[in-house]
N, C-alpha and C positions, 0 to 999 in steps of 0.2 A: 754492914761494915760501910763505913763512907769513904770514900776517897782517901789517898793518904797521900805525899808529897810528890809531886813529880820534879824535874831539871826545870827549874823557874827560867823565863828569859831564854828559852831551849829555840833555836831557829827551825823553820818547818823542815818533820824528816825527810830522808833518802828516802828510808823504805821502815816502814812498818810491821811488826810482827802483833796482829792480835789475834788471842787465841788461837796461833798457828796460822793464822792469812795474813796475805800480802797488802799492803795498801802505799799507793805511791801519792805522794806530800806533791803540792803543787811547784814543788820548787826541789825535783826530784833532781835536776843533774846541775843545781847549785852549788857544788861540791866541786863542780869541774872548771867552775871560772870564775867563784869569788878567790881575790887574795892569791894566787897563783905565779907564778914565772915561768920566762917562757914557753912556749908552747914546746914537745916533744914532738923532733920531728915523725912524719906517717910511718918512715922507715924503721922506727925504736921504740912505736907505738907497743905499750903494753896491753891485754885486756883488761884490765881492770882501771879503773880511772886514775889517772894519774893527777897528782893532785902536788905534787912535789912545790917545795916552796907555798905551800898552806900553813898561814899561821895562828892555828891552832894542835891542837892534841900535841901541846908537848914538852909536859910532863903528868907524874900522878903520882899519889903519895898513898898507897890502899897498905890493906896486912896480907898476907897470906895465910892459908890452913893455919902455920903453927904461932900466928900472932907475929911475925919480923914483919918489921915495913918495909915496903919495896919502893922502890921507883923506878922511868922508864932506866937511869944509868947504871942498874945493878946489871941490865940486858946489854951494858954496850959492846960489841965484837961477834956480836949474834944477828940475826933479823928478827921483828915481833910481829908476830899477826896477832891482833887484839880480837876479840868482841867482848859485847855487851846483851848481855841477857838475864835470867833465871831460871832454877833447876825444873820448876814447875812447868819451864816451856814446851807445851804438847808438841810444836811441831818444828819452827823457825829454829833455835836456836842447838836443839838435834843434830836435825839437818847440816846448821851450820859446822858443827863440834865433827862431826862424822867422815866430813870433807876433809879437816883437817888432820882428820886422823888418816884420812887416803892421800894428802898433800906430804905427811911426814909417810908413808911408803913408798911415794915419786921418787919422793927425795933422797930414797937409802942414804946412803953413808954422811949422806950433806944436811940432814935433816940433825946433826949432832950442831947447827948451824942455826936453827929455826928454836924459838921459844912460842910458844902459844898461848897466850893470855885468856880469861872467860872473868870478865868484870861482873859482877854480880850486881841487877839494877835493884835486888827483891832482896835487901840485906837484914830485913825480919823473918824471914822465914828461911834465907840461907845462913846457919850456921855455919862456923867452920869444919863440923866434921861431915856436915850436909857439903857444904862445896866440894870439898875434898874428895867424895868418892865420886861424886859426879861428876868431876874433870878428869878421873884415873880412870872411870871407865871408860871415857873414848880413846885416854895412850898416857900412862906412865908418867911421862911429860910433863904432859898439862898444868897451867899454873892455877889455879882460879883464887882471884883476889877479892877483898870487901874492904868496904867503910862505911859509917856511922852517916846515915842518913842526910845529914847536911853536907861531908864529905861524898857521898855517893853523888850528888846533885850540884857537887863543884867540878866533880869529873866528869858527869856530863857532860856539863855547861864546858868545862875543856875541851872536850872531845865532839861535839856538836850532836849529842846524842838527847835524843828525843824519849823520855818515858813519865808511865802516870800508870796509876793503878785504878784498876776496874773491876766495880761490884760485879761479881757472879754469888748471886744468893748470899747465903752464909759466908762465902770465903770472895777473894777473889784471884781476876789474873791483869797481867801487865802487858800491856804496851809499848813495845818500844821500837828506834831504828834498829832494820836490819843487815846492816854491812857493818863489815870488819875493817881495820885499818892494818897496812901492814909497814910497820918502818924496818929502813935498813941498818946497816948494821954501824952508823956511825951514832944511832938514835935523832934519825931524822925519819918524819911522815913523810912516806912514798905515794901509794895507795890506798884508795878505797877501792876496796873488793865488795861487790856486788852480788847478792843472795844468788843470782844467776848464773853468776861462775862459775866453772868444772873446775872437777881437783888439778885435772891435767892444765889448766889455763892458770889454776894458783901457784900451781909449782912452778911452770914456767914463768912467771912473772918474779917468785921467789928465788927463782935456781939467778934471775938477774940482779939481786939486792944484796947479796951474799958476797 
């Protein structure tokens, strides 16, 4: 099968998932320096990369497994943790979602103020029923979102997410950026959560955004 479309004009990735392996792009720390507001004082530093003021990740227009249109404004009043991946990912995606589930456990009662979102970069295979079953296997509140190929590409560009279809014999896998984004309760992008951050670190960061 020939490679399908990838997010065009995507910037160099922060972290990539390729058949379960992490790859570091040449601009791995670009999110920490481009288009940001004043630096956060060291005493108030997050564990994750503080990208407060970044001019991307402003919104999305996708659908949930029930076919309802969804946008970032739907989650106003809650912190949002969003990750882009695909359900057949062998390692990076399940690791990220398992960490998110542990974050929910660590937050305890405060977890009600967090919405975890998984956006598929493989809408051809990740049909709504598949997406729903996958996200709920990690936590019943997790929400899977999808778009058609053009919408997926546009959303990836807006969030500076790289992805590409990679042939594997008669099938394919997906390369994609392996980073999560955290938004505060006002819908503002605040953190780029690196894959290596622990659940305890992410939970601590999110508490500060709630």
